[in-house]
C-alpha positions in Angstrom: 8.2 11.8 -11.3 7.2 10.8 -14.6 4.0 9.4 -14.8 3.7 5.7 -16.7 0.4 4.3 -17.6 -0.6 1.3 -16.4 0.3 -1.9 -18.6 -2.1 -4.3 -19.5 -1.7 -7.4 -16.9 -1.1 -9.7 -20.2 2.2 -7.7 -21.4 3.3 -7.4 -17.7 3.4 -11.2 -17.5 5.0 -11.9 -20.7 7.6 -9.7 -20.0 8.3 -10.5 -16.6 8.0 -14.3 -18.0 10.6 -13.2 -20.7 12.9 -12.0 -17.9 13.0 -15.0 -16.1 11.4 -13.5 -13.0 8.1 -15.4 -13.1 6.7 -18.6 -14.7 3.5 -18.7 -15.1 1.0 -21.2 -17.3 -0.4 -19.7 -20.5 -3.7 -18.2 -20.0 -3.7 -18.1 -16.2 -5.8 -15.4 -14.7 -6.0 -14.4 -11.1 -2.9 -15.4 -9.8 -2.4 -15.6 -5.7 -1.1 -12.7 -4.2 2.7 -12.4 -3.3 2.7 -13.7 0.2 1.7 -16.6 -0.8 3.4 -17.6 -3.8 6.3 -15.3 -4.3 6.9 -16.5 -7.4 3.5 -14.9 -9.1 4.6 -11.6 -8.7 8.3 -10.9 -8.1 10.5 -7.8 -7.5 11.9 -8.2 -10.6 8.7 -8.1 -12.5 7.6 -5.1 -10.4 10.6 -3.2 -11.3 9.7 -3.8 -15.0 5.9 -2.7 -15.2 6.7 0.3 -12.7 10.5 1.7 -13.7 13.0 2.3 -10.2 10.4 1.1 -8.1 13.0 -0.8 -6.5 14.7 2.3 -5.3 12.5 2.5 -2.4 14.3 -0.4 -1.1 17.5 1.9 -0.8 15.3 4.7 0.7 13.9 2.4 3.4 17.2 1.3 4.2 18.6 5.0 4.9 15.6 5.8 7.0 16.3 2.8 8.9 20.0 3.9 9.1 18.6 7.4 10.6 16.6 5.8 13.0 13.5 7.5 11.4 12.0 4.2 10.4 12.0 0.8 11.9 13.1 -2.1 10.7 10.2 -4.0 9.0 8.6 -7.0 10.9 9.2 -8.9 7.6 12.8 -8.0 7.8 13.3 -9.2 11.6 14.8 -12.9 12.2 12.6 -15.7 13.0 10.0 -18.0 11.3 6.4 -16.2 11.5 4.9 -19.2 12.0 1.6 -18.5 12.9 1.3 -15.7 10.2 1.4 -12.9 13.2 3.4 -10.4 10.5 1.2 -11.0 8.1 -1.8 -9.9 10.4 0.4 -6.7 11.7 0.4 -5.8 7.8 -3.3 -6.0 7.1 -4.3 -4.4 10.1 -2.0 -1.5 9.2 -3.0 -1.7 5.5 -6.7 -1.3 6.6 -5.9 1.0 8.7 -4.2 3.1 6.1 -7.1 2.9 4.0 -9.7 4.1 6.6 -7.7 7.4 7.1 -8.1 8.4 3.1 -11.8 9.9 4.1 -10.5 11.6 6.9 -8.9 14.4 4.0 -11.1 13.8 0.9 -13.1 11.5 -0.5 -11.2 8.5 -2.6 -12.2 9.3 -6.4 -9.4 6.8 -8.1 -8.9 3.2 -7.1 -5.3 2.7 -5.2 -3.3 -0.5 -5.7 -0.3 -0.8 -2.9 2.2 -2.9 -2.5 4.5 -3.6 0.0 7.9 -4.8 -1.5 9.5 -6.6 1.6 6.0 -9.6 1.4 5.0 -8.4 -2.1 1.7 -7.9 -0.6 -0.9 -6.5 -2.5 -4.2 -4.4 -1.3 -6.4 -2.0 -3.1 -8.4 0.6 -1.7 -11.9 1.2 -3.8 -14.1 4.1 -3.6 -17.7 4.0 -2.4 -20.1 6.0 -1.0 -19.6 4.8 2.5 -15.6 5.6 2.5 -13.2 3.0 0.8 -13.0 -0.6 0.5 -10.1 -2.3 1.6 -9.2 -5.6 0.0 -5.8 -7.1 1.4 -4.0 -10.3 -0.3 -5.1 -8.6 -3.9 -3.3 -10.3 -6.9 -2.3 -6.9 -8.4 -3.5 -3.6 -9.5 -6.6 -3.4 -11.7 -6.2 -0.6 -15.0 -6.6 2.5 -14.2 -5.7 2.5 -10.3 -3.0 4.7 -8.8 0.1 2.4 -7.7 2.0 2.8 -4.3 5.0 1.2 -4.0 6.3 1.1 -0.3 7.3 -0.6 2.3 5.5 -2.8 5.5 7.2 -0.1 8.1 6.3 2.7 6.3 2.4 2.1 6.2 2.6 0.9 9.6 4.1 4.2 10.8 1.6 6.1 8.8 -1.2 4.1 10.5 0.1 5.0 14.0 0.2 8.6 13.2 3.8 8.8 13.6 4.5 9.4 9.9 2.4 11.5 7.1 2.3 10.4 3.9 3.7 13.7 2.4 6.6 13.1 4.6 7.3 9.5 3.4 6.7 10.8 -0.6 9.1 13.3 -0.3 12.0 11.0 1.5 11.5 8.5 -1.1 9.9 5.6 1.3 7.0 5.8 -1.3 6.7 6.2 -5.0 3.7 6.7 -7.0 2.5 5.4 -10.7 -0.1 6.5 -12.4 -0.9 10.2 -14.7 1.0 13.0 -13.7 -2.3 15.0 -12.5 -3.3 11.9 -10.9 -0.1 11.8 -8.7 -0.5 15.5 -8.1 -3.8 15.4 -7.0 -3.2 12.4 -4.5 -0.2 14.0 -2.8 -2.3 17.3 -2.2 -5.0 15.9 -1.2 -3.6 12.9 1.3 -0.2 14.5 2.0 -1.3 14.8 6.2 -2.9 11.3 6.2 -1.0 10.0 9.3 -0.6 13.5 11.0 -2.7 12.8 13.7 -4.7 10.2 15.6 -7.6 11.9 17.3 -9.0 8.7 18.7 -8.3 4.9 18.9 -10.8 2.3 16.9 -14.0 1.5 18.6 -16.4 -0.9 17.3 -20.0 -0.3 17.0 -22.6 -2.8 17.4 -22.3 -4.6 13.5 -18.8 -5.2 14.8 -17.3 -3.0 12.6 -14.0 -0.7 13.7 -14.0 3.2 12.8 -11.0 4.9 13.0 -11.1 8.1 13.9 -8.8 11.1 12.7 -8.1 14.9 12.2 -8.5 17.4 14.6 -10.5 16.9 18.0 -13.2 19.3 16.7 -14.3 17.9 13.8 -13.0 14.2 13.8 -13.5 11.9 10.7 -14.1 8.7 10.5 -14.0 5.6 8.2 -15.0 2.4 8.5 -12.9 -1.4 8.6 -14.7 -4.1 7.6 -14.2 -7.1 10.4 
């Protein structure tokens, strides 16, 4: 896939407003995430910033029709009165972030957007493993950007789909430098391959996710 240098946020907002996709007050900063305010980061502006990112919709539909993916919770009928769907998505994103440390220490910040609710999350490298922030306002300069769907992340987090297969099937699209994308796919293509143990809680009430082989599992922490 052709790489894309991250546009400056101000340029993104100007282009999006000119196209009529969003309306933001001049000089506003730190807009709310798309789940809370769908107009702040629309799918139209996403496609302007990351060309062809909405092709993920078609790829996901193909996988759902072939029964290789379940229907996203956000696409199911009924009103999400108590935010149950959001909580499920948040949990899947946290588990997905914890999985990185099982294969290779995360060396670059990663931003993920779930296209159904336009929900952003960021994974920040740290000495203790990736730090996950859900409900992020969007990517920051230098982030590797992942565009995908809620069901895709949920299936990877549950150990039923690998990141490499998701990428090959087009239900995940990556945006960044060519070398950055290639290294990320190479290092994390097996994420989701196996869960050797369920999350457990320690004395600090942190859930620990263990992955990898039964002989040498690797664990990452999820903040409560």
